[in-house]
Backbone bond lengths (Angstrom), bond angles and torsions (degrees), N, CA, C in turn:
res aa  C-N    CA-C-N  psi(-1)  N-CA   C-N-CA  omega(-1)  CA-C   N-CA-C  phi
1 M - - - 1.448 - - 1.515 109.06 -
2 N 1.301 115.67 142.62 1.459 121.74 -176.91 1.532 109.80 -103.41
3 F 1.330 116.33 85.10 1.456 121.86 -178.87 1.521 110.34 -80.79
4 E 1.318 115.51 144.46 1.460 121.85 171.87 1.531 105.88 -99.48
5 I 1.332 117.22 118.29 1.467 122.57 -178.85 1.512 107.23 -119.51
6 K 1.343 115.75 118.41 1.457 118.53 -176.68 1.522 111.63 -152.22
7 I 1.328 115.04 168.30 1.453 120.74 175.15 1.528 106.37 -64.41
8 A 1.337 115.99 127.26 1.460 120.52 -178.88 1.526 110.45 -70.57
9 T 1.330 115.29 144.41 1.469 122.54 178.03 1.530 108.67 -129.13
10 S 1.320 115.75 -178.47 1.470 120.38 -177.63 1.530 112.60 -57.53
11 E 1.315 118.42 -24.28 1.464 119.97 177.46 1.533 111.87 -66.63
12 H 1.328 117.18 -15.32 1.466 121.50 -178.65 1.527 113.50 -98.72
13 L 1.322 117.65 2.91 1.464 120.79 -179.56 1.530 112.09 -59.43
14 K 1.302 117.02 -26.82 1.474 120.92 -179.35 1.532 112.38 -64.78
15 Y 1.321 118.27 -12.04 1.467 121.91 -178.34 1.537 113.48 -94.90
16 T 1.333 118.52 -1.81 1.467 120.07 -172.69 1.524 113.21 -58.97
17 T 1.321 117.69 -42.00 1.469 120.03 -178.73 1.516 111.17 -65.63
18 I 1.314 117.76 -44.55 1.476 120.42 -179.95 1.524 110.88 -66.57
19 I 1.317 117.55 -34.88 1.466 120.47 176.86 1.531 109.17 -60.26
20 C 1.320 116.50 -51.06 1.473 120.61 -178.64 1.522 111.71 -63.06
21 K 1.308 117.37 -40.66 1.471 120.86 179.69 1.520 110.53 -66.29
22 T 1.312 117.98 -39.82 1.467 121.66 179.41 1.527 110.49 -64.97
23 I 1.329 117.07 -41.23 1.465 120.84 177.00 1.528 110.08 -62.14
24 E 1.323 116.91 -47.98 1.471 121.14 -178.80 1.530 111.73 -63.71
25 D 1.331 116.97 -45.26 1.470 120.56 179.98 1.525 111.47 -62.70
26 S 1.322 116.66 -39.02 1.462 120.73 179.03 1.521 110.94 -62.82
27 A 1.314 116.45 -41.66 1.469 120.66 179.22 1.526 110.55 -62.10
28 K 1.315 116.69 -41.34 1.470 120.87 -179.96 1.527 111.25 -65.59
29 V 1.313 117.15 -44.55 1.467 121.82 -178.82 1.522 110.77 -64.55
30 R 1.331 117.01 -45.02 1.464 121.54 -177.37 1.520 112.68 -77.29
31 G 1.334 116.56 -21.30 1.458 119.70 -178.46 1.511 113.06 68.35
32 T 1.328 116.27 20.00 1.468 120.84 -179.38 1.514 109.26 -115.17
33 G 1.284 114.81 173.99 1.451 120.36 -174.02 1.500 114.82 -85.32
34 I 1.293 116.40 104.90 1.450 121.47 167.77 1.519 104.57 -123.46
35 S 1.314 117.34 122.92 1.459 120.13 -179.72 1.522 110.33 -66.25
36 K 1.328 115.33 140.94 1.461 120.59 175.97 1.516 109.87 -64.80
37 R 1.317 116.78 145.32 1.457 121.90 176.60 1.528 108.19 -115.44
38 N 1.317 115.51 150.18 1.451 122.99 179.13 1.531 108.79 -101.28
39 P 1.345 119.02 136.64 1.472 119.85 179.72 1.529 113.73 -54.69
40 K 1.325 117.96 -36.29 1.478 120.24 178.65 1.527 111.16 -64.63
41 Y 1.313 116.15 -36.44 1.455 121.16 178.64 1.526 110.56 -66.28
42 I 1.322 116.50 -45.16 1.470 121.85 177.67 1.528 109.58 -63.24
43 E 1.321 116.46 -39.71 1.468 121.61 177.49 1.531 110.63 -58.18
44 E 1.322 116.19 -43.24 1.466 121.10 178.34 1.529 111.24 -60.73
45 K 1.326 116.94 -42.81 1.469 121.22 179.42 1.528 110.68 -62.31
46 I 1.317 116.18 -40.54 1.467 120.46 179.08 1.527 109.98 -66.10
47 K 1.320 116.98 -47.89 1.469 121.12 -178.48 1.524 112.26 -61.60
48 N 1.342 117.70 -32.61 1.461 121.83 -179.33 1.527 113.67 -84.54
49 G 1.326 117.34 2.38 1.460 120.21 -178.98 1.509 112.71 70.35
50 N 1.333 116.43 26.88 1.460 121.18 -177.23 1.527 112.70 -111.44
51 S 1.317 116.74 38.11 1.460 118.49 178.55 1.523 111.03 -152.70
52 V 1.324 113.05 160.09 1.458 121.97 177.64 1.525 107.41 -124.53
53 I 1.304 116.34 138.04 1.459 121.36 178.18 1.519 109.42 -125.33
54 A 1.322 114.77 146.24 1.471 121.13 175.11 1.521 107.68 -117.46
55 L 1.312 114.44 133.82 1.463 121.02 -179.66 1.518 109.41 -130.95
56 L 1.316 115.11 152.63 1.453 121.87 169.92 1.513 106.21 -126.86
57 K 1.320 115.83 104.24 1.469 122.00 -176.95 1.527 111.09 50.63
58 N 1.305 117.06 52.32 1.464 125.57 179.20 1.524 115.16 68.11
59 E 1.327 118.09 7.18 1.462 121.14 174.16 1.526 107.80 -94.51
60 F 1.340 116.25 132.66 1.456 120.79 179.61 1.520 109.55 -60.03
61 A 1.344 115.76 129.92 1.463 120.82 -179.99 1.523 112.08 -121.95
62 G 1.341 118.66 -33.24 1.454 120.28 -178.65 1.517 112.26 -173.43
63 F 1.351 114.66 169.83 1.463 119.79 -173.01 1.524 110.32 -162.66
64 C 1.324 116.45 155.10 1.462 123.82 171.53 1.527 106.87 -162.24
65 Y 1.336 116.83 152.60 1.458 119.09 -179.69 1.526 111.61 -138.68
66 I 1.334 114.33 166.31 1.463 123.35 -179.21 1.524 109.57 -100.88
67 E 1.324 115.01 136.32 1.462 123.71 171.39 1.524 107.04 -117.84
68 T 1.325 118.36 142.54 1.463 120.84 173.68 1.523 108.85 -115.87
69 W 1.339 115.10 145.17 1.458 121.85 -176.91 1.514 110.29 -140.40
70 S 1.320 115.83 160.84 1.470 122.85 175.43 1.527 111.77 49.97
71 H 1.345 115.07 51.38 1.469 121.58 178.01 1.529 111.35 56.44
72 D 1.319 116.05 46.92 1.466 124.59 176.62 1.527 114.27 67.32
73 K 1.341 117.54 18.32 1.466 120.32 174.68 1.527 110.88 -79.03
74 Y 1.319 115.65 -22.81 1.466 122.27 179.08 1.518 109.18 -129.74
75 V 1.326 115.15 144.99 1.457 122.22 174.93 1.521 107.16 -132.12
76 A 1.326 115.18 133.83 1.464 120.22 176.11 1.518 109.37 -113.02
77 N 1.301 115.22 143.80 1.452 121.17 169.89 1.522 104.86 -100.80
78 S 1.317 116.51 107.94 1.459 122.00 -170.91 1.518 112.37 -117.47
79 G 1.328 113.24 165.15 1.461 120.01 172.45 1.520 114.38 66.75
80 L 1.326 117.86 25.37 1.469 119.51 179.01 1.520 108.87 -61.21
81 I 1.315 115.52 123.38 1.462 120.45 179.81 1.529 109.63 -146.99
82 V 1.316 114.37 142.49 1.466 121.81 173.34 1.525 106.50 -124.62
83 A 1.316 116.90 133.01 1.461 121.42 178.11 1.530 108.66 -59.56
84 P 1.336 117.94 139.49 1.476 121.26 -174.06 1.529 114.76 -50.76
85 Q 1.309 117.53 -39.96 1.467 120.23 -176.83 1.527 113.44 -69.81
86 F 1.337 117.04 -10.63 1.460 120.66 -179.20 1.530 113.42 -112.25
87 R 1.306 116.99 7.30 1.461 120.32 179.31 1.525 110.03 -75.08
88 G 1.322 115.09 153.86 1.454 120.39 178.57 1.520 114.35 87.73
89 H 1.337 117.11 11.19 1.466 121.47 -179.82 1.526 112.63 -116.61
90 G 1.346 116.94 10.43 1.458 120.24 -179.32 1.516 113.86 79.31
91 L 1.329 116.70 10.82 1.458 120.30 -176.48 1.529 112.05 -66.93
92 A 1.319 117.73 -39.92 1.474 119.87 179.99 1.525 110.49 -58.33
93 K 1.313 117.06 -43.25 1.467 120.59 179.61 1.529 110.84 -64.05
94 S 1.327 116.90 -39.99 1.469 120.26 179.45 1.521 111.37 -66.15
95 I 1.338 116.48 -41.90 1.468 120.44 178.06 1.516 109.78 -64.49
96 K 1.315 116.44 -46.99 1.469 121.42 -177.92 1.531 110.40 -62.20
97 S 1.316 117.88 -40.86 1.468 121.41 177.74 1.525 110.82 -62.04
98 K 1.327 116.01 -42.35 1.471 120.96 -179.02 1.531 110.79 -66.19
99 I 1.341 117.82 -45.39 1.461 120.20 -178.05 1.529 110.53 -70.97
100 F 1.331 117.50 -33.97 1.467 121.14 177.55 1.525 109.42 -62.65
101 S 1.304 117.30 -48.52 1.465 122.35 178.93 1.534 110.76 -61.92
102 H 1.325 115.97 -43.38 1.468 120.76 179.50 1.532 110.39 -62.33
103 A 1.327 117.09 -44.15 1.470 121.42 179.55 1.525 110.91 -62.87
104 Q 1.320 116.70 -43.36 1.463 119.55 -179.55 1.526 112.08 -66.98
105 N 1.318 116.88 -35.79 1.468 119.35 178.46 1.525 112.05 -73.12
106 K 1.323 116.45 -37.68 1.464 120.88 -178.06 1.533 111.71 -77.32
107 Y 1.336 116.44 -32.54 1.473 122.52 -178.01 1.535 109.09 -130.70
108 P 1.346 118.87 69.54 1.467 121.52 -171.80 1.533 115.53 -65.53
109 D 1.316 118.13 -17.54 1.463 120.39 179.22 1.527 112.90 -96.73
110 A 1.324 117.30 -4.96 1.464 121.23 -176.04 1.528 111.66 -88.79
111 K 1.331 114.81 141.77 1.464 120.63 170.24 1.529 107.23 -76.02
112 V 1.314 116.97 139.60 1.462 121.03 -179.59 1.525 107.94 -100.95
113 F 1.324 116.53 130.15 1.455 119.48 -177.66 1.526 111.22 -137.40
114 G 1.291 114.92 168.59 1.448 121.56 174.18 1.514 109.70 -158.00
115 I 1.319 115.38 158.64 1.457 120.95 170.26 1.519 106.30 -127.16
116 T 1.317 115.88 138.40 1.459 119.41 -176.06 1.520 111.08 -156.60
117 T 1.319 114.68 156.01 1.468 121.18 170.82 1.527 109.74 -106.55
118 S 1.316 117.01 -1.20 1.462 122.50 -172.86 1.531 112.09 -90.68
119 L 1.317 116.95 119.03 1.464 121.03 176.95 1.533 111.57 -60.78
120 P 1.344 119.40 -43.64 1.479 117.90 177.16 1.529 112.90 -58.96
121 V 1.333 117.37 -38.48 1.469 119.90 178.49 1.523 109.86 -67.41
122 M 1.328 117.28 -39.28 1.474 119.99 177.13 1.523 110.58 -60.29
123 K 1.321 117.51 -40.56 1.467 121.20 179.02 1.527 110.79 -65.64
124 I 1.321 116.27 -42.54 1.471 120.25 177.64 1.528 109.55 -62.00
125 N 1.333 116.04 -47.89 1.465 120.14 -179.82 1.529 111.37 -58.16
126 T 1.308 116.71 -43.54 1.465 120.76 179.29 1.529 110.67 -60.16
127 S 1.329 116.89 -41.90 1.472 120.20 179.58 1.526 112.01 -65.12
128 L 1.343 117.30 -22.59 1.461 121.66 179.29 1.532 112.77 -90.61
129 G 1.333 117.52 -5.55 1.460 120.38 177.88 1.517 115.42 109.15
130 Y 1.317 117.06 4.84 1.466 120.18 176.17 1.532 109.01 -74.57
131 S 1.335 114.92 153.69 1.464 122.33 172.69 1.528 107.86 -130.18
132 P 1.333 117.36 148.51 1.472 119.52 175.86 1.526 109.94 -64.90
133 V 1.329 116.44 141.02 1.464 122.33 178.86 1.528 109.70 -138.85
134 T 1.322 115.07 162.12 1.459 119.11 172.93 1.527 108.49 -75.68
135 F 1.310 115.92 159.63 1.462 120.25 -178.93 1.528 112.03 -63.40
136 S 1.321 118.26 -20.92 1.465 120.48 178.69 1.532 111.54 -66.40
137 E 1.336 118.41 -18.99 1.469 121.96 179.21 1.524 112.57 -89.89
138 L 1.323 116.72 -0.48 1.464 122.06 179.24 1.527 109.29 -96.37
139 P 1.325 117.17 167.06 1.472 118.91 178.85 1.528 110.48 -56.91
140 Q 1.312 115.14 148.05 1.454 119.88 179.98 1.531 112.11 -107.64
141 D 1.327 117.17 10.82 1.460 122.16 178.78 1.529 110.39 -56.20
142 E 1.318 116.97 133.74 1.474 120.91 177.01 1.523 110.79 -58.45
143 A 1.324 116.93 -39.54 1.471 120.52 -178.47 1.526 111.57 -62.47
144 F 1.335 116.63 -35.68 1.465 119.49 177.83 1.521 110.06 -60.44
145 W 1.319 116.74 -50.38 1.463 120.30 -176.69 1.527 111.34 -70.08
146 K 1.332 116.75 -30.32 1.464 119.88 177.31 1.525 110.33 -64.22
147 S 1.329 116.54 -31.36 1.467 119.53 -179.53 1.532 111.61 -64.43
148 C 1.311 116.97 -16.76 1.465 121.30 177.27 1.537 112.31 -82.84
149 S 1.312 117.35 -7.66 1.464 120.71 -170.09 1.523 114.59 -63.61
150 S 1.322 119.11 -23.85 1.466 119.82 178.34 1.526 112.33 -87.01
151 C 1.329 116.60 -2.57 1.467 120.94 178.51 1.525 109.34 -75.00
152 P 1.333 118.35 139.42 1.466 119.98 178.72 1.534 113.48 -64.39
153 N 1.321 117.56 -14.96 1.470 120.99 179.74 1.524 113.12 -98.56
154 F 1.323 117.31 11.35 1.462 121.09 -176.84 1.525 111.93 -57.41
155 D 1.330 116.69 -34.44 1.469 119.33 179.20 1.528 111.58 -63.50
156 V 1.329 117.05 -33.16 1.469 120.99 177.38 1.528 109.08 -64.24
157 L 1.314 116.12 -44.99 1.463 122.04 -179.86 1.532 111.06 -62.37
158 T 1.322 116.71 -48.40 1.463 119.72 -177.30 1.527 111.81 -70.96
159 R 1.312 116.98 -37.29 1.466 121.25 178.54 1.528 111.16 -61.06
160 N 1.330 116.38 -30.06 1.462 122.21 -178.99 1.528 112.39 -100.77
161 E 1.325 115.66 22.08 1.467 122.69 176.18 1.527 113.03 51.90
162 R 1.347 115.46 38.75 1.467 123.77 178.40 1.525 112.97 58.45
163 K 1.312 116.83 27.08 1.462 120.64 177.34 1.522 111.56 -97.42
164 L 1.327 117.42 -23.93 1.457 121.12 175.85 1.514 110.17 -159.33
165 C 1.320 113.91 160.64 1.453 121.72 -178.90 1.522 106.94 -155.14
166 L 1.321 116.65 -168.84 1.457 119.67 173.92 1.527 110.96 -78.53
167 C 1.318 116.30 -19.01 1.464 121.07 176.44 1.528 110.20 -74.62
168 T 1.315 114.63 155.00 1.460 121.87 171.64 1.523 107.34 -106.29
169 G 1.326 116.33 129.53 1.455 120.86 174.41 1.521 109.18 -83.75
170 M 1.337 116.30 137.30 1.467 121.37 179.26 1.525 108.21 -135.06
171 L 1.338 116.05 143.11 1.454 121.37 -174.27 1.523 110.09 -138.02
172 A 1.328 115.82 137.01 1.470 122.43 173.76 1.520 107.75 -118.63
173 P 1.324 117.59 145.62 1.471 119.23 179.00 1.525 110.77 -67.02
174 S 1.320 115.73 161.63 1.464 120.11 177.02 1.525 109.92 -65.36
175 K 1.309 115.69 160.29 1.467 121.00 177.26 1.524 109.87 -59.21
176 N 1.321 117.14 -44.44 1.466 120.26 -179.11 1.523 111.68 -65.14
177 K 1.326 118.29 -37.45 1.470 121.89 177.49 1.523 110.18 -65.63
178 M 1.340 116.95 -42.95 1.473 119.72 179.04 1.522 110.56 -63.45
179 Q 1.329 117.16 -41.03 1.464 120.35 179.11 1.529 110.62 -65.88
180 H 1.332 116.36 -40.73 1.465 120.85 177.70 1.521 110.61 -61.49
181 D 1.338 116.90 -46.77 1.462 121.09 -179.31 1.524 111.64 -64.03
182 L 1.320 117.19 -38.46 1.460 121.17 178.42 1.529 110.66 -66.29
183 T 1.317 116.83 -43.37 1.465 121.22 178.00 1.526 110.12 -61.32
184 Y 1.313 117.17 -43.08 1.459 122.47 178.74 1.536 110.87 -62.39
185 L 1.319 116.07 -44.17 1.460 121.19 179.64 1.522 111.55 -62.28
186 I 1.329 116.27 -46.27 1.466 120.95 179.79 1.527 110.37 -64.05
187 S 1.315 117.12 -42.40 1.461 121.87 179.57 1.534 110.55 -61.11
188 N 1.327 117.99 -43.07 1.455 121.40 179.79 1.519 111.74 -68.65
189 Q 1.309 118.58 -33.55 1.467 121.08 178.88 1.518 110.62 -68.62
190 K 1.332 117.19 -35.04 1.471 120.78 179.13 1.516 111.26 -67.48
191 H 1.337 116.67 -30.17 1.469 120.20 -177.13 1.525 113.26 -89.75
192 Q 1.297 117.52 3.34 1.468 120.33 -179.42 1.514 111.58 -95.93
């Protein structure tokens, strides 16, 4: 399938309701915690240039957006969803790669993180350079944790004082940190 994957713009606002419904339906089918999203919230992400959409001949196929936390010290790629009829074609990985690159370019000093219960998402994240971390390494903003409140596993999170949940926290270094580390590595290899 020839999917078009690009930064969402105002022309894609018409997809906000289907995006939210697809996220909600997926959570129900999987029985895992995906927080509900509001169409107005998704609309804001699109208008701010903080989202990626996948289409197949103008049919909604997938979506993901950027969240910023702790004064842009952290960036999350959230709400990754692929419409059921398009699953199994590698689309989630393509969307995640696009939003990861977009987040790193837009916020080069921010660490990129995510929380998920999905093994396929964990595998995608690992391929992009994320590593599993404890929740103490994630943003501590109250608003971040409040966004989990519509998840069916929120009681697990609160019962454990936001130290663990059914989700796995994953973190990737900032683009600038990765470039610095690569430069350091190359410099040391030349001197050996």
